[in-house]
C-alpha positions, 0 to 999 in steps of 0.5 A: 440684556437689551440682546436678551430682550431682542431675541425674546421678541424674536422668539415670540414672533417666531412661535406666532407662526409656523411659516416664520422660518427665521427673524432678525433685528439688524441695524440700518448699517447691516449689523446683526443686534439679534436673532434667530435663525437657522443652522446654515444661514449666516448672520452676517449675509443676512444683515448685509443683503437687509441693509442693502435692500432697505437702501434700495427701497428708500431710494426707489420710494423716494425717486418714484414719489411714494412717500416714506418706505414701510416694508420690502417684500421680496418672493422668491420660488422657496418662500419669502423676505420681509423687511420692515423698520423698526424704529429709526436705527432698526430693520426687523428682517422676517423669512417665511414659506412658501405658503406662508400666510401673508396677511397674519405675518404682516400683522405680527411683524408689525406688531414685533416691530412696534415691541423692538422699536419701544426697546430700541 
């Protein structure tokens, strides 16, 4: 039931913008809790990469006295990966197109992360 509710939040998030290509809720240890991913994208790989990047981001923020980590944004030639905490035990990962309007995506992701945190 909880997985279905998480999937519903992700489906709604993906529907808010044509620029969002994929999303997933991942536990902080890298296990996929729910996802809306295109075919050919491996859930386990997305989960593991998200956990690794967040761990590195946490450490970087602490070591460089930047406070508590809120988000990790990766920009590649083919798009963006945005990771943000959704409570203490989960991470929301979103993949967006290269021409995405990031301000709107940040707002939609923040709202979705709040909904996920309330659910968990």
